[in-house]
PLY file of the C-alpha trace (Angstrom):
ply
format ascii 1.0
element vertex 374
property float x
property float y
property float z
element edge 373
property int vertex1
property int vertex2
end_header
-19.19 13.66 13.65
-20.07 14.44 10.05
-20.18 11.61 7.51
-19.59 11.05 3.81
-22.14 8.94 1.97
-20.36 6.49 -0.36
-23.50 4.63 -1.32
-24.38 1.76 0.94
-22.29 3.09 3.85
-21.43 6.38 5.52
-17.80 7.09 6.39
-16.77 9.43 9.20
-15.08 12.58 7.89
-12.15 11.81 10.22
-10.29 8.51 9.92
-7.95 6.93 12.46
-4.52 6.31 10.92
-2.87 3.32 12.58
0.82 4.01 11.99
1.54 6.33 14.93
0.15 4.56 17.99
1.88 5.11 21.35
4.73 2.61 21.72
6.73 1.05 24.54
10.31 2.19 25.20
10.52 3.98 21.87
10.27 0.66 19.99
8.00 1.19 16.98
7.32 -2.55 16.83
5.88 -2.59 20.37
2.50 -0.89 20.36
1.30 0.27 23.76
-1.90 -1.74 23.40
-3.59 -0.50 26.56
-3.21 3.18 25.68
-3.92 2.63 21.99
-7.15 0.78 22.80
-8.29 3.75 24.89
-7.58 6.15 22.04
-9.50 4.04 19.53
-12.46 3.60 21.87
-12.49 7.34 22.56
-12.54 8.12 18.84
-15.25 5.54 18.08
-17.36 6.86 20.94
-17.12 10.31 19.32
-18.46 8.91 16.04
-15.32 7.93 14.10
-15.88 4.74 12.13
-12.99 4.60 9.61
-9.86 2.74 10.73
-6.87 2.75 8.38
-4.03 0.27 8.88
-1.49 -1.39 6.58
0.83 -4.38 6.41
4.11 -2.55 7.28
2.82 -0.21 10.02
4.53 -0.56 13.38
6.95 -3.10 11.93
4.13 -5.33 10.68
2.24 -5.41 14.00
-0.51 -2.83 13.36
-2.87 -5.20 11.50
-2.51 -7.81 14.25
-3.32 -5.25 16.93
-6.36 -3.93 15.07
-7.64 -7.47 14.54
-7.30 -8.19 18.26
-8.91 -4.88 19.20
-11.96 -5.34 16.99
-12.54 -8.88 18.25
-12.02 -7.97 21.90
-14.56 -5.16 21.78
-16.92 -6.76 19.22
-16.60 -3.76 16.93
-15.96 -5.28 13.52
-19.44 -4.51 12.21
-19.38 -0.95 13.58
-16.31 0.21 11.70
-15.17 0.65 8.13
-11.86 -1.22 8.04
-9.15 -0.22 5.57
-5.84 -1.89 4.87
-3.44 -2.03 1.94
-1.80 -4.55 -0.35
2.01 -4.31 0.15
2.73 -4.11 -3.57
6.51 -4.15 -3.13
6.27 -7.72 -1.82
4.52 -8.99 -4.95
6.94 -10.98 -7.12
4.47 -13.24 -8.91
0.72 -13.36 -9.53
0.07 -15.81 -6.69
1.39 -13.28 -4.18
-1.73 -11.11 -4.50
-4.01 -13.73 -2.99
-1.38 -15.00 -0.54
-0.86 -11.54 0.95
-4.58 -10.74 1.10
-5.28 -14.01 2.92
-2.49 -13.27 5.38
-3.97 -9.83 6.04
-7.46 -11.25 6.57
-5.96 -13.64 9.11
-4.06 -10.88 10.91
-7.17 -8.69 11.00
-9.37 -11.63 12.12
-12.02 -10.88 9.52
-13.38 -12.44 6.32
-13.79 -9.15 4.46
-12.19 -5.73 4.15
-14.25 -2.61 3.58
-11.60 -0.49 1.86
-8.57 -2.15 0.25
-5.80 -0.06 -1.29
-2.85 -0.79 -3.54
-0.26 0.67 -1.21
2.24 3.44 -1.95
2.03 3.47 -5.73
4.53 5.14 -7.98
4.40 4.57 -11.71
7.16 1.96 -11.80
5.55 -0.13 -9.06
2.10 0.20 -10.62
3.21 -0.92 -14.06
4.97 -3.92 -12.55
1.91 -5.17 -10.67
-0.35 -4.45 -13.64
1.86 -6.79 -15.67
1.36 -9.38 -12.93
-2.43 -9.08 -13.15
-3.37 -6.81 -10.25
-6.37 -5.24 -12.01
-7.95 -8.65 -12.67
-7.24 -9.52 -9.04
-9.00 -6.34 -7.87
-12.06 -7.17 -9.95
-12.16 -10.75 -8.65
-11.93 -9.98 -4.93
-14.58 -7.29 -5.22
-16.96 -9.58 -7.12
-16.47 -12.24 -4.41
-17.25 -9.69 -1.68
-13.91 -10.19 0.05
-13.27 -6.49 -0.51
-16.07 -3.90 -0.65
-14.19 -0.94 -2.16
-10.96 -0.86 -4.18
-8.59 2.10 -4.27
-4.93 3.09 -4.17
-2.60 5.30 -2.17
-0.25 7.44 -4.19
3.36 8.67 -3.91
4.65 10.04 -7.19
4.25 13.05 -9.48
0.93 14.16 -11.03
1.44 12.58 -14.51
1.82 9.21 -12.79
-1.35 9.84 -10.80
-3.26 10.54 -13.98
-2.08 7.30 -15.60
-2.95 5.21 -12.54
-6.28 6.96 -12.04
-7.35 6.29 -15.63
-6.25 2.65 -15.62
-9.15 1.24 -13.59
-12.63 2.05 -12.31
-11.48 2.92 -8.78
-13.96 3.33 -5.92
-11.72 5.88 -4.18
-8.14 7.14 -4.05
-5.81 8.34 -1.32
-3.40 11.25 -1.70
-1.20 13.45 0.46
-2.67 16.94 0.76
-2.44 19.77 3.25
-2.41 23.55 3.02
1.33 23.50 2.30
1.54 20.60 -0.18
-0.96 21.72 -2.81
1.56 21.19 -5.63
3.30 18.13 -4.14
2.79 14.67 -5.70
-0.84 14.45 -6.90
-1.65 17.71 -5.11
-4.72 19.78 -5.87
-4.59 18.71 -9.53
-5.04 15.11 -8.45
-7.85 16.04 -6.08
-9.58 17.99 -8.86
-9.25 15.12 -11.34
-10.83 12.70 -8.86
-13.58 15.17 -7.98
-14.38 15.82 -11.64
-14.83 12.06 -12.10
-16.84 11.57 -8.88
-14.18 9.38 -7.25
-14.07 10.05 -3.49
-10.72 11.18 -2.09
-9.04 10.21 1.17
-6.48 12.68 2.51
-3.32 11.53 4.27
-0.69 13.70 5.98
-3.11 16.60 6.62
-0.66 17.89 9.24
2.46 16.87 7.30
3.53 14.34 9.91
2.69 16.75 12.72
4.88 19.56 11.40
1.92 21.87 10.77
1.01 21.50 14.45
4.14 23.45 15.32
4.57 26.02 12.55
7.16 28.81 12.32
6.67 31.83 14.58
5.34 33.97 11.72
2.50 31.51 11.15
1.82 31.13 14.88
1.33 34.89 15.06
-1.06 34.87 12.10
-2.97 31.93 13.62
-3.98 34.01 16.64
-6.89 35.44 14.65
-8.41 31.93 14.59
-8.26 31.31 18.35
-9.42 29.25 20.17
-8.53 26.83 17.35
-5.15 25.14 17.81
-2.51 25.13 15.07
-3.52 21.54 14.28
-7.17 22.49 13.96
-6.39 25.42 11.69
-4.42 23.04 9.45
-7.11 20.34 9.51
-9.76 22.81 8.40
-8.17 23.01 4.95
-8.65 19.36 3.83
-11.90 18.96 5.76
-13.44 21.82 3.78
-12.75 20.22 0.40
-15.81 18.85 -1.38
-15.55 15.15 -2.30
-13.07 14.37 0.49
-14.46 11.20 2.02
-12.25 11.19 5.09
-9.14 12.87 6.45
-6.70 10.50 8.12
-4.91 11.40 11.32
-2.39 9.28 13.21
-3.59 10.28 16.66
-1.54 9.26 19.71
-3.10 11.33 22.51
-6.59 11.98 23.79
-6.13 15.69 23.17
-5.51 14.96 19.48
-8.59 12.73 19.33
-10.73 15.42 20.96
-9.44 18.29 18.80
-9.62 16.37 15.53
-13.09 14.98 16.15
-14.27 18.47 17.08
-13.11 19.74 13.69
-14.66 16.82 11.81
-17.93 17.67 13.53
-17.84 21.39 12.75
-16.30 21.94 9.28
-18.69 22.04 6.35
-17.65 21.49 2.74
-16.70 24.68 0.84
-16.77 26.65 4.08
-13.43 28.51 4.01
-13.71 32.27 4.41
-11.65 34.69 2.34
-9.60 35.38 5.46
-8.81 31.68 5.90
-7.91 31.26 2.24
-5.53 34.20 2.53
-3.99 32.72 5.67
-3.17 29.46 3.86
-1.78 31.37 0.89
0.48 33.57 3.04
1.55 30.56 5.12
2.71 28.76 1.97
4.82 31.81 1.12
6.36 31.80 4.61
7.45 28.19 4.13
8.59 28.85 0.56
10.79 31.74 1.70
12.48 29.41 4.20
13.29 26.85 1.53
16.98 26.48 0.67
16.42 25.07 -2.82
13.25 24.57 -4.86
13.57 20.80 -5.31
10.22 19.07 -5.84
11.69 15.54 -5.59
10.53 14.78 -9.14
13.71 12.66 -9.56
14.34 13.78 -13.13
17.97 14.15 -12.00
18.14 10.48 -11.07
20.07 8.33 -11.45
23.03 10.55 -10.69
26.23 9.65 -12.59
27.99 8.85 -9.30
24.76 7.75 -7.52
24.32 10.69 -5.14
20.69 10.72 -3.94
20.15 14.35 -4.92
16.47 14.67 -3.83
17.29 13.07 -0.47
20.14 15.50 0.23
18.04 18.49 -0.76
15.06 17.28 1.26
17.14 17.08 4.44
18.64 20.50 3.76
15.22 22.07 3.22
13.61 20.40 6.25
16.24 21.86 8.55
15.00 25.35 7.66
11.35 24.71 6.82
10.51 23.04 10.12
13.36 24.18 12.40
14.76 20.63 12.36
18.48 21.34 12.18
19.51 18.62 14.62
17.22 16.01 13.13
18.29 16.79 9.57
21.97 16.57 10.47
21.40 13.27 12.26
19.46 11.88 9.29
22.21 13.08 6.95
24.82 11.14 8.91
22.62 8.06 8.55
22.33 8.67 4.80
26.11 8.91 4.44
26.58 5.46 5.99
25.26 3.80 2.84
24.67 6.69 0.44
27.11 8.60 -1.74
28.34 11.93 -0.37
27.87 15.12 -2.43
31.64 15.45 -2.15
31.82 12.75 -4.82
30.06 14.99 -7.39
32.09 15.17 -10.61
30.17 18.22 -11.87
29.16 16.51 -15.09
26.09 18.76 -15.31
23.77 15.96 -16.41
21.37 16.71 -13.55
21.20 20.45 -14.25
20.52 19.88 -17.95
17.39 17.85 -17.19
16.07 19.56 -14.02
12.53 20.94 -14.73
13.09 23.60 -12.04
16.42 24.71 -13.58
18.13 24.44 -10.21
21.81 25.04 -9.54
22.19 21.47 -8.36
25.99 21.32 -8.31
26.29 24.40 -6.09
23.31 23.25 -4.03
24.95 19.91 -3.25
28.08 21.66 -2.04
26.11 24.06 0.14
23.88 21.31 1.52
26.83 19.12 2.44
28.65 22.02 4.07
25.63 22.75 6.24
24.58 19.16 7.08
27.94 17.49 7.63
0 1
1 2
2 3
3 4
4 5
5 6
6 7
7 8
8 9
9 10
10 11
11 12
12 13
13 14
14 15
15 16
16 17
17 18
18 19
19 20
20 21
21 22
22 23
23 24
24 25
25 26
26 27
27 28
28 29
29 30
30 31
31 32
32 33
33 34
34 35
35 36
36 37
37 38
38 39
39 40
40 41
41 42
42 43
43 44
44 45
45 46
46 47
47 48
48 49
49 50
50 51
51 52
52 53
53 54
54 55
55 56
56 57
57 58
58 59
59 60
60 61
61 62
62 63
63 64
64 65
65 66
66 67
67 68
68 69
69 70
70 71
71 72
72 73
73 74
74 75
75 76
76 77
77 78
78 79
79 80
80 81
81 82
82 83
83 84
84 85
85 86
86 87
87 88
88 89
89 90
90 91
91 92
92 93
93 94
94 95
95 96
96 97
97 98
98 99
99 100
100 101
101 102
102 103
103 104
104 105
105 106
106 107
107 108
108 109
109 110
110 111
111 112
112 113
113 114
114 115
115 116
116 117
117 118
118 119
119 120
120 121
121 122
122 123
123 124
124 125
125 126
126 127
127 128
128 129
129 130
130 131
131 132
132 133
133 134
134 135
135 136
136 137
137 138
138 139
139 140
140 141
141 142
142 143
143 144
144 145
145 146
146 147
147 148
148 149
149 150
150 151
151 152
152 153
153 154
154 155
155 156
156 157
157 158
158 159
159 160
160 161
161 162
162 163
163 164
164 165
165 166
166 167
167 168
168 169
169 170
170 171
171 172
172 173
173 174
174 175
175 176
176 177
177 178
178 179
179 180
180 181
181 182
182 183
183 184
184 185
185 186
186 187
187 188
188 189
189 190
190 191
191 192
192 193
193 194
194 195
195 196
196 197
197 198
198 199
199 200
200 201
201 202
202 203
203 204
204 205
205 206
206 207
207 208
208 209
209 210
210 211
211 212
212 213
213 214
214 215
215 216
216 217
217 218
218 219
219 220
220 221
221 222
222 223
223 224
224 225
225 226
226 227
227 228
228 229
229 230
230 231
231 232
232 233
233 234
234 235
235 236
236 237
237 238
238 239
239 240
240 241
241 242
242 243
243 244
244 245
245 246
246 247
247 248
248 249
249 250
250 251
251 252
252 253
253 254
254 255
255 256
256 257
257 258
258 259
259 260
260 261
261 262
262 263
263 264
264 265
265 266
266 267
267 268
268 269
269 270
270 271
271 272
272 273
273 274
274 275
275 276
276 277
277 278
278 279
279 280
280 281
281 282
282 283
283 284
284 285
285 286
286 287
287 288
288 289
289 290
290 291
291 292
292 293
293 294
294 295
295 296
296 297
297 298
298 299
299 300
300 301
301 302
302 303
303 304
304 305
305 306
306 307
307 308
308 309
309 310
310 311
311 312
312 313
313 314
314 315
315 316
316 317
317 318
318 319
319 320
320 321
321 322
322 323
323 324
324 325
325 326
326 327
327 328
328 329
329 330
330 331
331 332
332 333
333 334
334 335
335 336
336 337
337 338
338 339
339 340
340 341
341 342
342 343
343 344
344 345
345 346
346 347
347 348
348 349
349 350
350 351
351 352
352 353
353 354
354 355
355 356
356 357
357 358
358 359
359 360
360 361
361 362
362 363
363 364
364 365
365 366
366 367
367 368
368 369
369 370
370 371
371 372
372 373
């Protein structure tokens, strides 16, 4: 296992994401503890030392399980433990400390190595700033309750820049893979952090597993990299990026642990060949050509006059073609229609098209998406 030196500690280049453990009877709130323990022990034995959990994972049971696991195997001092403040639950200033104390109790520890403000968009960030979150961050770090302070991000790049510049962060966490270089913070966010010497953690390196089963065109191109699996080819992209502290993977099988640890042991920074760079570039084009509509989910079109969730509808439409998920997209669309407004309700006011940065034909797109997904 290769490691990233963050000063007083070294962090394994692969981190264990604790939101996709094996579960019992398909119930996400019932972690298969026996199998999950084996996976964690396997990964730790291979050199992994970064464990990433959060308050809501596995229906609020992930932190409890990790706390039990670390105590049972006496591993607390051997791992770098990360969890996240559930910012959406903060209604008043006192909630910061209340939630942190609850998390310390669940994790059965008196300190957290890496603490993140979870799932920030600009609206959520500004709200908790008004409630005093930055002073809270400074206080808990000075007291040693938290060793490193960072944030995980889910918004567009301008929001990332504002959040990044608002505090002296120890690290930041963004979604990045060979497909999503222009999504959310994207490569621009990675480059901003790198320029300012703020280590980056990568989440969704396999895009929720989708890059482990790419379209046939990409599978054919991937043959030149055998014996690497599709997952390993995808993992090589974020692992090769300078200043990436760790790449998170929600591993739920021993094969995944073995393959991912193998890559984290073999990939050097700045090691991509011209052939590999070209592969990622062509692969992005393959996915782009499958896209039904070029929606980036920037939400400039929101709120819709009649409250249609335009980005949601377009996302489901695109996913059906991008990842060969027709059945899943149609099922998810039926779920959306239970509480959401149907595109059939569109009054064609044109407000969304006037403001769309991508200049999309949204009105026509909504009709076509509904016709396909219904």
